C-alpha positions in Angstrom: 19.7 -8.3 13.0 17.7 -7.5 16.0 16.4 -3.8 15.9 17.7 -1.5 18.6 15.5 -0.2 21.2 17.1 3.2 21.3 14.7 5.9 20.3 17.3 8.0 18.5 18.5 5.0 16.3 14.7 4.2 15.7 14.2 7.8 14.5 17.1 7.5 12.2 15.9 4.3 10.7 12.2 5.3 10.2 12.1 9.0 9.7 12.4 8.9 5.8 11.6 12.9 5.7 14.8 13.4 7.6 16.8 10.8 5.7 15.8 11.8 2.2 16.5 15.6 2.1 15.1 15.8 -1.4 11.5 14.8 -0.4 9.8 18.3 -0.9 10.9 18.1 -4.6 9.4 14.6 -4.9 6.1 15.7 -3.2 5.8 18.8 -5.3 6.5 17.0 -8.6 4.0 14.2 -7.4 1.1 16.9 -6.9 1.9 18.5 -10.3 2.0 15.2 -12.3 -1.1 13.9 -10.4 -3.1 17.0 -11.2 -2.2 16.6 -14.8 -3.2 12.8 -14.7 -6.8 13.7 -13.3 -7.1 16.3 -16.0 -6.0 13.9 -18.9 -7.6 10.5 -17.9 -11.1 9.6 -17.8 -11.8 9.3 -14.0 -14.3 9.1 -11.3 -13.1 11.1 -8.4 -14.1 10.7 -4.5 -16.5 7.9 -4.9 -17.7 6.7 -1.5 -16.7 3.2 -0.3 -18.2 3.8 3.2 -19.5 6.3 5.4 -16.5 6.8 7.7 -13.8 9.5 7.7 -12.0 9.7 4.4 -13.8 6.6 2.9 -13.5 7.7 -0.8 -11.6 6.4 -3.6 -10.7 7.4 -7.2 -11.1 5.1 -10.3 -9.3 5.4 -13.5 -11.2 3.2 -15.9 -9.5 1.1 -18.3 -9.8 1.8 -22.0 -10.9 -1.9 -22.6 -13.6 -4.0 -20.7 -12.8 -6.8 -18.3 -9.6 -5.2 -17.5 -7.3 -6.3 -14.6 -7.6 -4.0 -11.5 -4.6 -2.5 -9.8 -5.6 -1.0 -6.2 -2.8 1.4 -5.1 -2.6 2.3 -1.4 -0.6 5.4 -0.5 2.0 5.7 2.1 2.6 8.2 4.9 2.8 6.1 8.1 -1.0 6.1 8.4 -0.8 9.8 9.4 -0.3 11.7 6.3 -0.5 12.0 2.5 -3.7 11.6 0.2 -4.7 9.5 -2.7 -4.7 12.7 -4.8 -0.8 12.9 -4.5 -0.5 9.6 -6.2 -2.8 10.0 -9.4 0.5 10.1 -11.3 0.9 6.4 -11.0 -2.3 5.7 -13.0 -1.4 6.7 -16.7 1.4 4.0 -17.3 -1.0 1.3 -16.1 -3.9 2.7 -18.0 -1.7 2.7 -21.2 -1.4 -1.1 -20.4 -5.2 -1.5 -20.2 -5.3 -1.8 -16.5 -8.2 -0.3 -14.3 -6.6 1.8 -11.4 -8.4 2.3 -8.1 -6.9 4.7 -5.3 -8.4 4.7 -1.9 -8.1 7.1 0.8 -8.4 6.3 4.6 -8.6 8.2 7.9 -5.2 9.4 9.4 -3.8 8.9 12.8 -4.4 10.0 15.5 -7.9 11.3 14.6 -9.6 13.4 17.1 -10.6 12.6 20.8 -14.1 12.0 19.6 -13.0 9.8 16.7 -9.6 8.4 17.4 -8.0 6.6 14.4 -5.9 3.4 14.8 -3.7 1.4 12.5 -6.0 -1.7 12.9 -9.2 0.6 12.1 -7.3 1.8 8.9 -6.6 -1.8 7.8 -10.3 -2.4 8.2 -11.1 0.8 6.2 -9.0 -0.8 3.3 -11.0 -4.0 3.7 -14.0 -2.0 3.0 -12.5 -0.4 0.0 -11.6 -3.7 -1.5 -15.1 -5.1 -0.9 -16.5 -2.0 -2.6 -13.9 -2.5 -5.5 -14.9 -6.2 -5.9 -18.7 -5.4 -5.9 -18.6 -2.4 -8.2 -15.6 -2.4 -10.3 -17.2 -4.1 -13.3 -19.2 -0.9 -13.8 -15.9 0.8 -14.5 -14.6 -1.8 -17.0 -12.6 -3.7 -14.4 -12.7 -7.6 -13.8 -13.5 -8.2 -10.1 -11.8 -11.7 -10.5 -8.4 -10.0 -11.3 -7.7 -7.5 -8.4 -4.0 -6.9 -7.4 -3.3 -4.7 -4.6 -0.1 -2.6 -4.5 1.0 -0.2 -1.8 4.0 1.9 -0.7 5.4 2.0 2.9 2.2 2.1 5.1 0.4 1.0 2.0 2.7 -1.8 1.5 1.9 -2.9 5.0 -1.9 -2.9 4.0 -1.4 -4.7 0.8 0.2 -7.5 2.5 -2.5 -7.7 5.2 -5.2 -7.6 2.5 -3.7 -10.6 0.7 -3.9 -12.6 3.9 -7.5 -11.3 4.8 -10.2 -13.9 5.4 -12.7 -12.5 3.0 -15.5 -15.0 3.7 -15.5 -13.7 7.3 -15.9 -10.1 6.1 -19.1 -10.9 4.2 -20.6 -14.1 2.8 -20.9 -12.7 -0.9 -17.2 -12.0 -1.1 -14.9 -14.6 -2.8 -12.2 -16.3 -0.8 -9.5 -15.0 -3.2 -10.7 -11.4 -3.6 -7.1 -10.2 -3.7 -5.4 -12.2 -6.5 -1.9 -11.0 -5.8 -0.1 -8.1 -3.9 2.9 -5.9 -4.3 4.3 -4.4 -1.3 6.8 -1.6 -1.8 9.0 -0.7 1.2 6.4 -2.3 3.4 6.4 -2.7 7.2 5.4 -6.0 8.6 6.2 -5.9 12.4 4.8 -2.7 14.0 6.5 -3.2 17.5 9.6 -0.8 16.6 7.1 2.0 15.8 5.8 2.0 19.4 9.2 3.5 20.4 9.9 5.7 17.5 9.8 9.3 18.7 8.1 10.9 15.7 5.5 8.1 15.6 4.9 7.2 19.2 2.3 9.8 20.1 0.7 10.0 16.7 0.1 6.2 16.1 -0.3 5.2 19.7 0.2 1.5 19.0 -0.7 -0.7 21.8 0.6 -4.1 22.2 -2.7 -5.5 21.0 -2.5 -3.3 17.9 0.8 -4.7 17.2 -0.4 -8.2 17.5 -3.5 -7.5 15.4 -1.8 -5.6 12.7 1.7 -7.1 12.1 1.5 -9.4 9.0 4.7 -11.0 10.0 2.9 -12.5 13.0 0.3 -14.1 10.7 0.2 -17.2 8.8 1.1 -17.1 5.2 -1.9 -16.6 2.9 -3.1 -19.9 1.4 -3.5 -18.3 -2.0 -1.9 -15.6 -4.1 1.5 -14.2 -4.4 3.2 -11.4 -2.5 6.2 -9.6 -4.4 8.2 -7.7 -1.6 10.5 -4.9 -2.8 12.5 -2.0 -1.2 14.9 0.7 -2.4 18.5 -0.4 -2.1 19.2 3.2 -0.6 16.8 2.7 2.2 17.5 2.3 5.9 18.6 -1.0 7.5 15.3 -1.3 9.0 13.3 -1.0 5.7 15.8 -3.5 4.3 15.1 -5.8 7.3 11.4 -5.6 7.0 11.6 -6.5 3.2 13.5 -9.7 4.1 11.3 -10.4 7.1 8.2 -11.0 5.3 9.7 -13.7 3.1 11.1 -15.3 6.2 7.7 -15.3 7.9 5.7 -16.4 5.1 8.0 -18.5 2.9 9.1 -18.4 -0.6 6.0 -19.9 -2.1 3.9 -17.0 -0.9 6.7 -14.4 -1.2 8.6 -15.5 -4.5 10.0 -12.2 -5.2 11.9 -10.4 -2.4 14.3 -7.8 -3.9 16.2 -4.5 -3.3 16.1 -2.1 -6.2 19.6 -0.5 -6.7 19.9 3.4 -6.3 16.4 4.0 -5.0 15.5 5.7 -1.8 12.1 5.5 0.0 10.5 8.0 -2.4 12.2 7.0 -5.6 10.6 3.6 -5.4 7.3 5.3 -6.0 8.5 6.9 -9.2 9.8 3.5 -10.4 6.3 2.0 -10.3 5.0 4.7 -12.5 7.9 4.2 -15.0 6.9 1.6 -17.5 10.5 0.8 -18.3 11.4 -0.1 -14.8 11.5 -3.5 -13.3 9.3 -2.6 -10.5 6.6 -1.6 -13.1 7.2 -4.8 -14.8 6.7 -6.8 -11.6 3.4 -5.2 -11.0 2.5 -6.1 -14.6 3.4 -9.7 -13.9 1.2 -9.9 -10.8 -1.7 -8.2 -12.7 -1.4 -10.7 -15.7 -0.7 -13.9 -13.5 
């Protein structure tokens, strides 16, 4: 299906706060459960991975050494939310012996003096992953076993990081820095967001931004696996994006491309934190492969 160019239709497809009327309850519970997780788990909060705006991350060390590492990138359309709203994801993975890293990033549109763009945020996540590879062993993580997961805008960046040319970033980094990636309700072609009313003036995506930062336009990664999932109750556009990345990259790179029944755009995040849910088990598969 070719997406409509009608702004009202795009608003209905992409504005998840309007689509999911229960979103305040999700966000309130996430905040409570995340505060409880930070209180209960050993953690290192607000470690700096760079000198830029919001370039901090939280680490929840594994209880065992040489643990697989899950880097989780939050969503919010590159304009909202915070890592502290997602600490609730860490306990279920810590219980499995996984080291969890949650980075923050600058939010669009920034300020007139320091504008923030989507390509700029992707580069911040590149710095966060480089920091993780260089430093995570000090927190019990195995730098050779880094999986990136992300939700919505974070799912977009998880895919981008799997495809990153790490040797071009810095000569000390390995070619296969990101072993695998899990994209939850990800966005892979940013062109429709240029015309979506609630995002248009915040993201200010240029045609060049779209070309540079849309993973569906890129060659498939040479190594690693991407699992692409979305909630079965999400909009037609999010379902289209989920299928799009397999069409663009092929089934070798994207062997799992699924819709999860009964889940909306925010319920899928709860599923990741639920050790009995298929989405959590898919993440564990990637961490252990």
